[in-house]
Residue, then its C-alpha position, 0 to 999 in steps of 0.5 A: x095894127x092893120x090886118x094882113x092876108x097870109x100866103x094861105x089865101x085861096x083867092x076866094x074873094x069872100x073878104x073883099x065885099x065885107x070891108x067897110x073901108x074898101x081896103x081889100x083888093x084882088x091880087x094884081x089890082x091897083x088900089x085907090x086912096x084920095x083919088x090917086x091910084x097905086x100899084x098892087x101890093x101883091x100880084x098873086x093873092x088878095x091883099x089889104x092896104x094898111x093905110x085903109x085898114x082900121x081893123x073895122x074899129x068904129x064899124x064892127x066888133x071884129x074884123x069882117x074879113x077874118x069873120x068870113x075867111x074860110x081858111x083863117x088867113x086874115x090876121x093881125x099884121x105885126x108890121x103895122x101896130x096901131x092903137x084903138x084910138x089911131x084906128x078910130x081916127x083913121x076910120x073917121x078920116x076915111x069916112x068924113x061924111x059918116x057920124x061915128x058913135x062912141x066906141x063900144x063892144x059892138x064897134x071895137x074889138x078892143x072893148x070886149 
């Protein structure tokens, strides 16, 4: 499932540069995917685009946004359930020029 930023967000911006998929945007900012721009999903707080969030599967052992969030407001989004396999396939699609290693505890929270 994608990660979501809750209303507890203090708009510190710590999460945005940590996302390997550029899935996090400041409130009110348009988001980009495949060269197309889309309206902001939240006008007031930072937000995560579910179509771009892979929960860092393929990149890191845990979600980097959650790891740096000072108020623990980056949490699993129950509205977007996905399996490890689906998240890994999404990561490959988002980064077609990258060669991903086989999933391991270092690249997937599902492997702990």
